[in-house]
N, CA, C and O atoms as a MOPAC input file, in Angstrom:
PM7 MOZYME 1SCF
protein

 N     -0.93900 1   -23.53200 1    25.90200 1
 C     -0.24800 1   -23.71600 1    24.64300 1
 C     -1.16100 1   -23.37100 1    23.46500 1
 O     -0.72600 1   -22.70500 1    22.52500 1
 N     -2.39300 1   -23.80400 1    23.50300 1
 C     -3.33500 1   -23.52500 1    22.42600 1
 C     -3.63200 1   -22.02200 1    22.34500 1
 O     -3.83700 1   -21.47900 1    21.26000 1
 N     -3.65200 1   -21.36200 1    23.50500 1
 C     -3.91800 1   -19.92800 1    23.52600 1
 C     -2.80200 1   -19.15700 1    22.83600 1
 O     -3.05000 1   -18.17900 1    22.13000 1
 N     -1.55800 1   -19.61500 1    23.05100 1
 C     -0.39900 1   -18.96100 1    22.43100 1
 C     -0.45600 1   -19.12600 1    20.90500 1
 O     -0.20500 1   -18.16000 1    20.18300 1
 N     -0.77500 1   -20.31000 1    20.40200 1
 C     -0.88800 1   -20.55400 1    18.95800 1
 C     -2.01000 1   -19.71000 1    18.36600 1
 O     -1.85900 1   -19.11900 1    17.29700 1
 N     -3.13200 1   -19.66000 1    19.07000 1
 C     -4.25900 1   -18.84900 1    18.59200 1
 C     -3.89000 1   -17.36700 1    18.55500 1
 O     -4.26300 1   -16.66300 1    17.61700 1
 N     -3.16400 1   -16.89000 1    19.55900 1
 C     -2.73300 1   -15.48900 1    19.58700 1
 C     -1.77400 1   -15.20200 1    18.43800 1
 O     -1.86900 1   -14.14700 1    17.81000 1
 N     -0.85100 1   -16.11900 1    18.15000 1
 C      0.09700 1   -15.94800 1    17.04800 1
 C     -0.64700 1   -15.90000 1    15.70400 1
 O     -0.32300 1   -15.08300 1    14.84100 1
 N     -1.63500 1   -16.76800 1    15.53300 1
 C     -2.42600 1   -16.77000 1    14.29400 1
 C     -3.18000 1   -15.45900 1    14.11300 1
 O     -3.25900 1   -14.93400 1    13.00300 1
 N     -3.71700 1   -14.94600 1    15.17000 1
 C     -4.45700 1   -13.67200 1    15.08900 1
 C     -3.50900 1   -12.53200 1    14.73600 1
 O     -3.83900 1   -11.69300 1    13.89800 1
 N     -2.34600 1   -12.49000 1    15.36000 1
 C     -1.37000 1   -11.42700 1    15.08800 1
 C     -0.86100 1   -11.52600 1    13.65400 1
 O     -0.78200 1   -10.51600 1    12.95500 1
 N     -0.51500 1   -12.73400 1    13.21200 1
 C     -0.01700 1   -12.90600 1    11.84200 1
 C     -1.11800 1   -12.59500 1    10.82000 1
 O     -0.86200 1   -11.95900 1     9.79800 1
 N     -2.31100 1   -13.03900 1    11.09800 1
 C     -3.43100 1   -12.78100 1    10.18800 1
 C     -3.73600 1   -11.30300 1    10.06800 1
 O     -4.01700 1   -10.80500 1     8.97800 1
 N     -3.68100 1   -10.59400 1    11.20000 1
 C     -3.94600 1    -9.14900 1    11.14700 1
 C     -2.83000 1    -8.42500 1    10.40400 1
 O     -3.09700 1    -7.42900 1     9.73200 1
 N     -1.58900 1    -8.89400 1    10.50600 1
 C     -0.47300 1    -8.29800 1     9.76400 1
 C     -0.65400 1    -8.47800 1     8.26400 1
 O     -0.42700 1    -7.55300 1     7.48400 1
 N     -1.06700 1    -9.67900 1     7.87000 1
 C     -1.30700 1    -9.95400 1     6.45100 1
 C     -2.45000 1    -9.08500 1     5.93700 1
 O     -2.36600 1    -8.52200 1     4.84500 1
 N     -3.51300 1    -8.97800 1     6.72200 1
 C     -4.66500 1    -8.15400 1     6.31900 1
 C     -4.27200 1    -6.67700 1     6.20700 1
 O     -4.72900 1    -5.98700 1     5.29500 1
 N     -3.43700 1    -6.19100 1     7.11500 1
 C     -3.00800 1    -4.79200 1     7.07500 1
 C     -2.19800 1    -4.52500 1     5.81500 1
 O     -2.40000 1    -3.50300 1     5.16000 1
 N     -1.27500 1    -5.43600 1     5.46100 1
 C     -0.49700 1    -5.25800 1     4.23500 1
 C     -1.39200 1    -5.28600 1     2.99400 1
 O     -1.19600 1    -4.50400 1     2.06400 1
 N     -2.35400 1    -6.17400 1     2.98800 1
 C     -3.27600 1    -6.25900 1     1.84400 1
 C     -4.09800 1    -4.98000 1     1.71800 1
 O     -4.32600 1    -4.49900 1     0.60800 1
 N     -4.54000 1    -4.43100 1     2.82800 1
 C     -5.30500 1    -3.18300 1     2.78800 1
 C     -4.46000 1    -2.01900 1     2.27800 1
 O     -4.94800 1    -1.19300 1     1.50600 1
 N     -3.20500 1    -1.94500 1     2.70100 1
 C     -2.30800 1    -0.88100 1     2.23000 1
 C     -2.08200 1    -1.02300 1     0.72200 1
 O     -2.11100 1    -0.03300 1    -0.00900 1
 N     -1.86200 1    -2.23600 1     0.26900 1
 C     -1.65200 1    -2.45900 1    -1.16400 1
 C     -2.90900 1    -2.11100 1    -1.96200 1
 O     -2.80600 1    -1.50900 1    -3.03200 1
 N     -4.07500 1    -2.47100 1    -1.47200 1
 C     -5.32900 1    -2.13800 1    -2.15500 1
 C     -5.53500 1    -0.62900 1    -2.20000 1
 O     -6.01900 1    -0.09600 1    -3.19800 1
 N     -5.16700 1     0.06200 1    -1.11600 1
 C     -5.29300 1     1.51800 1    -1.08700 1
 C     -4.37100 1     2.17100 1    -2.11400 1
 O     -4.77100 1     3.12000 1    -2.78800 1
 N     -3.15800 1     1.67800 1    -2.23800 1
 C     -2.22800 1     2.21800 1    -3.24200 1
 C     -2.76500 1     2.00900 1    -4.65800 1
 O     -2.67200 1     2.90500 1    -5.49600 1
 N     -3.32100 1     0.83900 1    -4.92400 1
 C     -3.90000 1     0.57700 1    -6.23500 1
 C     -5.10400 1     1.47900 1    -6.49700 1
 O     -5.31400 1     1.93000 1    -7.62300 1
 N     -5.88200 1     1.73700 1    -5.46600 1
 C     -7.04500 1     2.60300 1    -5.62800 1
 C     -6.62100 1     4.03000 1    -5.95900 1
 O     -7.31900 1     4.73200 1    -6.69100 1
 N     -5.48200 1     4.46200 1    -5.42600 1
 C     -4.99500 1     5.80400 1    -5.73000 1
 C     -4.53500 1     5.93000 1    -7.17600 1
 O     -4.71000 1     6.98600 1    -7.78300 1
 N     -3.95200 1     4.87900 1    -7.74000 1
 C     -3.46800 1     4.94000 1    -9.12400 1
 C     -4.54700 1     4.58200 1   -10.13500 1
 O     -4.34600 1     4.78400 1   -11.33200 1
 N     -5.68200 1     4.06000 1    -9.69400 1
 C     -6.73500 1     3.61300 1   -10.60200 1
 C     -7.27600 1     4.73100 1   -11.49700 1
 O     -7.41600 1     4.50000 1   -12.69800 1
 N     -7.58900 1     5.92600 1   -10.99000 1
 C     -8.11700 1     6.96400 1   -11.89000 1
 C     -7.16000 1     7.31600 1   -13.02800 1
 O     -7.60600 1     7.57800 1   -14.14500 1
 N     -5.87100 1     7.32400 1   -12.76500 1
 C     -4.90200 1     7.60800 1   -13.81000 1
 C     -4.94000 1     6.52200 1   -14.87500 1
 O     -4.89600 1     6.81800 1   -16.06900 1
 N     -5.02000 1     5.27800 1   -14.44900 1
 C     -5.08600 1     4.17500 1   -15.40300 1
 C     -6.37700 1     4.21600 1   -16.20700 1
 O     -6.37400 1     3.91500 1   -17.40100 1
 N     -7.47000 1     4.58200 1   -15.56700 1
 C     -8.73900 1     4.64800 1   -16.27700 1
 C     -8.72900 1     5.73400 1   -17.34700 1
 O     -9.29900 1     5.55200 1   -18.42200 1
 N     -8.09200 1     6.84600 1   -17.06100 1
 C     -7.99500 1     7.92200 1   -18.05000 1
 C     -7.20200 1     7.43800 1   -19.26300 1
 O     -7.59900 1     7.68800 1   -20.40100 1
 N     -6.09100 1     6.75200 1   -19.02800 1
 C     -5.28200 1     6.22800 1   -20.13100 1
 C     -6.06300 1     5.19000 1   -20.93900 1
 O     -6.02200 1     5.19900 1   -22.16900 1
 N     -6.76500 1     4.30500 1   -20.25300 1
 C     -7.55600 1     3.29600 1   -20.95300 1
 C     -8.66600 1     3.93000 1   -21.77800 1
 O     -8.94700 1     3.48000 1   -22.88900 1
 N     -9.29000 1     4.96000 1   -21.25100 1
 C    -10.36100 1     5.64100 1   -21.97200 1
 C     -9.82100 1     6.29700 1   -23.24100 1
 O    -10.45800 1     6.23000 1   -24.29300 1
 N     -8.65400 1     6.92900 1   -23.15000 1
 C     -8.04500 1     7.55700 1   -24.32200 1
 C     -7.68500 1     6.51400 1   -25.37300 1
 O     -7.90300 1     6.72900 1   -26.56600 1
 N     -7.13300 1     5.38400 1   -24.93300 1
 C     -6.78100 1     4.32600 1   -25.87700 1
 C     -8.02500 1     3.76600 1   -26.55500 1
 O     -8.00600 1     3.49700 1   -27.75600 1
 N     -9.09500 1     3.59000 1   -25.80700 1
 C    -10.34800 1     3.08400 1   -26.36200 1
 C    -10.90500 1     4.05800 1   -27.40300 1
 O    -11.35800 1     3.63600 1   -28.46700 1
 N    -10.87400 1     5.35000 1   -27.10000 1
 C    -11.37000 1     6.35000 1   -28.04500 1
 C    -10.52700 1     6.36300 1   -29.31300 1
 O    -11.06700 1     6.48900 1   -30.41200 1
 N     -9.21600 1     6.23500 1   -29.17400 1
 C     -8.34400 1     6.19900 1   -30.35000 1
 C     -8.62600 1     4.97700 1   -31.20500 1
 O     -8.62400 1     5.06900 1   -32.43300 1
 N     -8.86900 1     3.83700 1   -30.57800 1
 C     -9.19100 1     2.63500 1   -31.34100 1
 C    -10.51600 1     2.78300 1   -32.06300 1
 O    -10.63400 1     2.37700 1   -33.22000 1
 N    -11.51100 1     3.35200 1   -31.41100 1
 C    -12.81600 1     3.53500 1   -32.04900 1
 C    -12.70600 1     4.51300 1   -33.21100 1
 O    -13.31100 1     4.30700 1   -34.26400 1
 N    -11.93000 1     5.58300 1   -33.01700 1
 C    -11.76500 1     6.58300 1   -34.06600 1
 C    -11.04300 1     5.97300 1   -35.27100 1
 O    -11.42000 1     6.22200 1   -36.41600 1
 N    -10.01900 1     5.18400 1   -35.01000 1
 C     -9.24300 1     4.57300 1   -36.08600 1
 C    -10.05300 1     3.53300 1   -36.84400 1
 O     -9.84100 1     3.33700 1   -38.04000 1
 N    -10.96800 1     2.87000 1   -36.16900 1
 C    -11.74700 1     1.83500 1   -36.84600 1
 C    -12.76500 1     2.43200 1   -37.81300 1
 O    -13.23100 1     1.73700 1   -38.71500 1
 N    -13.11400 1     3.69000 1   -37.64600 1
 C    -14.09900 1     4.32400 1   -38.52200 1
 C    -13.47200 1     4.90600 1   -39.78500 1
 O    -14.18400 1     5.19600 1   -40.74600 1
 N    -12.16400 1     5.07900 1   -39.79700 1
 C    -11.49500 1     5.69600 1   -40.92600 1
 C    -11.19700 1     4.63200 1   -41.97600 1
 O    -10.67300 1     3.56200 1   -41.66700 1
 N    -11.54000 1     4.94500 1   -43.22000 1
 C    -11.30200 1     4.01200 1   -44.31800 1
 C    -10.26200 1     4.62300 1   -45.24600 1
 O    -10.27500 1     5.82800 1   -45.49500 1
 N     -9.38000 1     3.80700 1   -45.74700 1
 C     -8.35100 1     4.27200 1   -46.67200 1
 C     -8.96000 1     4.46800 1   -48.06100 1
 O     -9.95000 1     3.82500 1   -48.41000 1
 N     -8.36200 1     5.35800 1   -48.84400 1
 C     -8.88700 1     5.66500 1   -50.18000 1
 C     -8.92800 1     4.44800 1   -51.10300 1
 O     -9.93800 1     4.24800 1   -51.77600 1
 N     -7.87000 1     3.62000 1   -51.16600 1
 C     -7.95000 1     2.43800 1   -52.04700 1
 C     -9.08300 1     1.48600 1   -51.66000 1
 O     -9.76100 1     0.93200 1   -52.52500 1
 N     -9.28000 1     1.30400 1   -50.36400 1
 C    -10.36900 1     0.43800 1   -49.90900 1
 C    -11.72200 1     1.04200 1   -50.27600 1
 O    -12.63700 1     0.32600 1   -50.68300 1
 N    -11.84700 1     2.36000 1   -50.13300 1
 C    -13.10000 1     3.02200 1   -50.47400 1
 C    -13.40300 1     2.86700 1   -51.96800 1
 O    -14.54400 1     2.61000 1   -52.35300 1
 N    -12.38600 1     3.02400 1   -52.79400 1
 C    -12.58400 1     2.85400 1   -54.24300 1
 C    -12.95800 1     1.41200 1   -54.58000 1
 O    -13.76500 1     1.16300 1   -55.47600 1
 N    -12.37200 1     0.47600 1   -53.86100 1
 C    -12.68000 1    -0.92900 1   -54.10700 1
 C    -14.11200 1    -1.25600 1   -53.67000 1
 O    -14.81200 1    -1.99900 1   -54.35800 1
 N    -14.54200 1    -0.71700 1   -52.55300 1
 C    -15.90500 1    -0.97400 1   -52.07100 1
 C    -16.93300 1    -0.45800 1   -53.06300 1
 O    -17.91500 1    -1.13800 1   -53.36200 1
 N    -16.70500 1     0.74700 1   -53.57200 1
 C    -17.66100 1     1.33400 1   -54.51300 1
 C    -17.43200 1     0.86200 1   -55.94500 1
 O    -18.30800 1     1.02200 1   -56.79500 1
 N    -16.28000 1     0.29000 1   -56.21900 1
 C    -15.99300 1    -0.19800 1   -57.56400 1
 C    -15.73900 1     0.91100 1   -58.55500 1
 O    -16.22700 1     0.86200 1   -59.68400 1
 N    -14.97500 1     1.91900 1   -58.14300 1
 C    -14.65200 1     3.04500 1   -59.02300 1
 C    -13.14000 1     3.15300 1   -59.17400 1
 O    -12.38200 1     2.71200 1   -58.31100 1
 N    -12.71700 1     3.74500 1   -60.28200 1
 C    -11.29100 1     3.93300 1   -60.54700 1
 C    -10.83900 1     5.29100 1   -60.00500 1
 O    -11.65200 1     6.10400 1   -59.56500 1
 N     -9.53200 1     5.51500 1   -60.04900 1
 C     -8.98900 1     6.78200 1   -59.53700 1
 C     -9.41700 1     7.98100 1   -60.37000 1
 O     -9.52800 1     9.09100 1   -59.84900 1
 N     -9.65600 1     7.76800 1   -61.65500 1
 C    -10.03100 1     8.89200 1   -62.51900 1
 C    -11.55100 1     9.04200 1   -62.66100 1
 O    -12.01700 1     9.74100 1   -63.56000 1
 N    -12.31700 1     8.39900 1   -61.79500 1
 C    -13.77900 1     8.49300 1   -61.85700 1
 C    -14.23700 1     9.87400 1   -61.41500 1
 O    -13.61900 1    10.51200 1   -60.56300 1
 N    -15.33500 1    10.32100 1   -62.01300 1
 C    -15.89300 1    11.61800 1   -61.62800 1
 C    -16.72300 1    11.45700 1   -60.35700 1
 O    -17.10800 1    10.35200 1   -59.97600 1
 N    -16.98400 1    12.58600 1   -59.71900 1
 C    -17.77000 1    12.56600 1   -58.48700 1
 C    -19.20400 1    12.09000 1   -58.76100 1
 O    -19.80400 1    11.41900 1   -57.92100 1
 N    -19.74500 1    12.43200 1   -59.91900 1
 C    -21.09400 1    12.00600 1   -60.27400 1
 C    -21.17100 1    10.48100 1   -60.40300 1
 O    -22.15000 1     9.86300 1   -59.98700 1
 N    -20.12600 1     9.88600 1   -60.98500 1
 C    -20.08800 1     8.43500 1   -61.11200 1
 C    -20.01700 1     7.76700 1   -59.73700 1
 O    -20.65400 1     6.74000 1   -59.50000 1
 N    -19.24700 1     8.35600 1   -58.84800 1
 C    -19.14200 1     7.82600 1   -57.49100 1
 C    -20.49000 1     7.90400 1   -56.79100 1
 O    -20.89300 1     6.95800 1   -56.11500 1
 N    -21.19000 1     9.02000 1   -56.94600 1
 C    -22.50400 1     9.16000 1   -56.32400 1
 C    -23.51200 1     8.16300 1   -56.88400 1
 O    -24.33600 1     7.62900 1   -56.14100 1
 N    -23.45100 1     7.91000 1   -58.19000 1
 C    -24.34900 1     6.92300 1   -58.79300 1
 C    -24.08400 1     5.53400 1   -58.22200 1
 O    -25.02000 1     4.82000 1   -57.86200 1
 N    -22.81000 1     5.14800 1   -58.13900 1
 C    -22.45500 1     3.84700 1   -57.57900 1
 C    -22.90000 1     3.75800 1   -56.11900 1
 O    -23.43500 1     2.74000 1   -55.68100 1
 N    -22.66900 1     4.84300 1   -55.37500 1
 C    -23.06400 1     4.88300 1   -53.96600 1
 C    -24.57000 1     4.69400 1   -53.82700 1
 O    -25.02100 1     3.85100 1   -53.05100 1
 N    -25.34900 1     5.47200 1   -54.57400 1
 C    -26.80500 1     5.37100 1   -54.48600 1
 C    -27.28500 1     3.96400 1   -54.82600 1
 O    -28.15400 1     3.41600 1   -54.14800 1
 N    -26.72100 1     3.39200 1   -55.86600 1
 C    -27.11000 1     2.05200 1   -56.29300 1
 C    -26.81000 1     1.01800 1   -55.20400 1
 O    -27.68200 1     0.23500 1   -54.82900 1
 N    -25.57000 1     1.02000 1   -54.70000 1
 C    -25.18100 1     0.03400 1   -53.68600 1
 C    -25.91700 1     0.25900 1   -52.36000 1
 O    -26.29700 1    -0.70000 1   -51.68800 1
 N    -26.11500 1     1.51300 1   -51.99300 1
 C    -26.77900 1     1.81600 1   -50.73200 1
 C    -28.22900 1     1.34700 1   -50.76700 1
 O    -28.71300 1     0.74100 1   -49.81100 1
 N    -28.91800 1     1.62800 1   -51.86800 1
 C    -30.31900 1     1.21100 1   -51.98900 1
 C    -30.45000 1    -0.30500 1   -52.05000 1
 O    -31.36300 1    -0.87100 1   -51.44900 1
 N    -29.55200 1    -0.96500 1   -52.76300 1
 C    -29.60000 1    -2.43000 1   -52.83600 1
 C    -29.44400 1    -3.06500 1   -51.45400 1
 O    -30.15200 1    -4.01100 1   -51.11100 1
 N    -28.51700 1    -2.53700 1   -50.67700 1
 C    -28.29800 1    -3.08700 1   -49.33700 1
 C    -29.37500 1    -2.65200 1   -48.35600 1
 O    -29.59000 1    -3.32200 1   -47.34600 1
 N    -30.05000 1    -1.55600 1   -48.62600 1
 C    -31.14200 1    -1.13400 1   -47.75200 1
 C    -32.33400 1    -2.08000 1   -47.90000 1
 O    -33.02800 1    -2.36800 1   -46.92500 1
 N    -32.56600 1    -2.55800 1   -49.11500 1
 C    -33.72100 1    -3.42400 1   -49.37000 1
 C    -33.46700 1    -4.86300 1   -48.92600 1
 O    -34.24500 1    -5.42000 1   -48.15200 1
 N    -32.39000 1    -5.45900 1   -49.40900 1
 C    -32.20400 1    -6.88100 1   -49.14800 1
 C    -30.81000 1    -7.23900 1   -48.64700 1
 O    -30.48500 1    -8.42100 1   -48.53500 1
 N    -29.99500 1    -6.26300 1   -48.34900 1
 C    -28.62400 1    -6.54600 1   -47.92200 1
 C    -28.47200 1    -6.44700 1   -46.42100 1
 O    -29.44000 1    -6.52800 1   -45.66600 1
 N    -27.23700 1    -6.27100 1   -46.01400 1
 C    -26.96400 1    -6.18600 1   -44.58100 1
 C    -26.61700 1    -4.75600 1   -44.18700 1
 O    -26.16000 1    -3.95500 1   -45.00200 1
 N    -26.84600 1    -4.46800 1   -42.92900 1
 C    -26.50900 1    -3.14500 1   -42.40700 1
 C    -24.99700 1    -2.92500 1   -42.45500 1
 O    -24.54600 1    -1.80000 1   -42.66900 1
 N    -24.21200 1    -3.98200 1   -42.26000 1
 C    -22.75700 1    -3.87400 1   -42.30100 1
 C    -22.28200 1    -3.40700 1   -43.67300 1
 O    -21.45700 1    -2.49900 1   -43.77300 1
 N    -22.80200 1    -4.02600 1   -44.72700 1
 C    -22.39700 1    -3.62800 1   -46.07900 1
 C    -22.86200 1    -2.21100 1   -46.39000 1
 O    -22.14800 1    -1.43800 1   -47.03000 1
 N    -24.04500 1    -1.88500 1   -45.93800 1
 C    -24.56200 1    -0.53400 1   -46.14300 1
 C    -23.66100 1     0.48100 1   -45.43700 1
 O    -23.39800 1     1.55900 1   -45.96900 1
 N    -23.19800 1     0.13500 1   -44.26000 1
 C    -22.29700 1     1.00400 1   -43.51600 1
 C    -20.95700 1     1.15400 1   -44.23400 1
 O    -20.40700 1     2.25400 1   -44.29200 1
 N    -20.42700 1     0.05800 1   -44.78000 1
 C    -19.16600 1     0.11600 1   -45.52800 1
 C    -19.30000 1     1.03200 1   -46.73900 1
 O    -18.40300 1     1.82300 1   -47.03100 1
 N    -20.41800 1     0.92000 1   -47.43800 1
 C    -20.65100 1     1.76600 1   -48.61900 1
 C    -20.70100 1     3.23100 1   -48.20000 1
 O    -20.13300 1     4.09000 1   -48.87400 1
 N    -21.37000 1     3.51200 1   -47.10800 1
 C    -21.47000 1     4.90300 1   -46.63500 1
 C    -20.10100 1     5.43900 1   -46.21700 1
 O    -19.75500 1     6.57400 1   -46.54400 1
 N    -19.31900 1     4.62800 1   -45.49700 1
 C    -17.96400 1     5.05900 1   -45.09200 1
 C    -17.07200 1     5.28700 1   -46.32100 1
 O    -16.24900 1     6.20300 1   -46.32900 1
 N    -17.23400 1     4.46600 1   -47.34100 1
 C    -16.44600 1     4.64000 1   -48.56000 1
 C    -16.78200 1     5.96400 1   -49.22300 1
 O    -15.88800 1     6.67700 1   -49.68000 1
 N    -18.06300 1     6.29800 1   -49.27900 1
 C    -18.47800 1     7.57700 1   -49.86700 1
 C    -17.92200 1     8.74000 1   -49.05200 1
 O    -17.44100 1     9.71800 1   -49.62300 1
 N    -17.98200 1     8.64800 1   -47.72600 1
 C    -17.44800 1     9.71000 1   -46.87400 1
 C    -15.95400 1     9.91100 1   -47.13500 1
 O    -15.48300 1    11.04400 1   -47.23600 1
 N    -15.22000 1     8.81700 1   -47.24200 1
 C    -13.77600 1     8.88800 1   -47.47600 1
 C    -13.48400 1     9.57500 1   -48.79900 1
 O    -12.66100 1    10.48800 1   -48.86500 1
 N    -14.15800 1     9.13500 1   -49.84900 1
 C    -13.90500 1     9.72000 1   -51.16600 1
 C    -14.39800 1    11.16400 1   -51.23900 1
 O    -13.85700 1    11.97600 1   -51.99000 1
 N    -15.40800 1    11.46900 1   -50.46700 1
 C    -15.90800 1    12.84400 1   -50.44100 1
 C    -14.83400 1    13.78600 1   -49.90100 1
 O    -14.63000 1    14.87200 1   -50.44300 1
 N    -14.15400 1    13.37800 1   -48.84400 1
 C    -13.08600 1    14.23000 1   -48.30900 1
 C    -11.92600 1    14.33900 1   -49.29700 1
 O    -11.31100 1    15.39900 1   -49.41300 1
 N    -11.62200 1    13.25400 1   -50.00700 1
 C    -10.54300 1    13.28100 1   -50.99800 1
 C    -10.88800 1    14.25500 1   -52.12000 1
 O    -10.05000 1    15.06300 1   -52.52200 1
 N    -12.11700 1    14.18200 1   -52.62500 1
 C    -12.51800 1    15.06200 1   -53.72100 1
 C    -12.64300 1    16.51900 1   -53.26900 1
 O    -12.38400 1    17.43300 1   -54.05200 1
 N    -13.03700 1    16.74200 1   -52.01200 1
 C    -13.08200 1    18.11400 1   -51.49800 1
 C    -11.67800 1    18.69900 1   -51.40700 1
 O    -11.46800 1    19.86700 1   -51.73500 1
 N    -10.72700 1    17.89900 1   -50.96800 1
 C     -9.33800 1    18.37600 1   -50.89700 1
 C     -8.80300 1    18.68200 1   -52.28300 1
 O     -8.07800 1    19.66000 1   -52.46600 1
 N     -9.15200 1    17.85400 1   -53.26400 1
 C     -8.71600 1    18.10700 1   -54.64300 1
 C     -9.32300 1    19.39800 1   -55.16900 1
 O     -8.65100 1    20.18100 1   -55.84000 1
 N    -10.59700 1    19.61600 1   -54.86200 1
 C    -11.27200 1    20.83100 1   -55.31700 1
 C    -10.67400 1    22.07000 1   -54.67500 1
 O    -10.49400 1    23.09000 1   -55.34000 1
 N    -10.36900 1    21.99200 1   -53.39900 1
 C     -9.74800 1    23.12600 1   -52.71200 1
 C     -8.33900 1    23.39800 1   -53.25400 1
 O     -7.91500 1    24.55000 1   -53.34800 1
 N     -7.64000 1    22.35500 1   -53.60000 1
 C     -6.27900 1    22.50100 1   -54.13500 1
 C     -6.27100 1    23.16600 1   -55.49400 1
 O     -5.35700 1    23.93300 1   -55.80000 1
 N     -7.28600 1    22.88400 1   -56.33300 1
 C     -7.33700 1    23.49100 1   -57.66600 1
 C     -7.81200 1    24.93600 1   -57.60900 1
 O     -7.43600 1    25.73900 1   -58.46300 1
 N     -8.64100 1    25.28700 1   -56.60800 1
 C     -9.12100 1    26.66500 1   -56.53400 1
 C     -8.04900 1    27.58600 1   -55.95100 1
 O     -8.03000 1    28.78000 1   -56.25000 1
 N     -7.14800 1    27.03300 1   -55.11200 1
 C     -6.10800 1    27.86300 1   -54.52300 1
 C     -4.97900 1    28.14900 1   -55.49600 1
 O     -4.33500 1    29.19200 1   -55.38100 1
 N     -4.71800 1    27.28200 1   -56.43200 1
 C     -3.59200 1    27.45000 1   -57.35600 1
 C     -3.87400 1    28.44600 1   -58.43000 1
 O     -3.02100 1    28.69300 1   -59.28200 1

């Protein structure tokens, strides 16, 4: 009687293990596809986090919409140097990203006036 119970446990256990192995194999086959999607989503999130909007950039540097590029550069140099000496790297990075954002805006404006 004990031999029959032991045989049943072995057969049932091996059936459960076989199903688990098949399921793990199926997941392993779909894993590379999921990893590619996750990698793309991660890259998109990182790319989006680096982009600063123009109003935020103007607020960080403390300049108005009608400010000249020279005024923006003066504010940038002042804030960047202040944060380099006694400020934080985070604030210094924000100031640099703000300058980059406004630089692209002013370049687009310059290209638009030369084409017209």
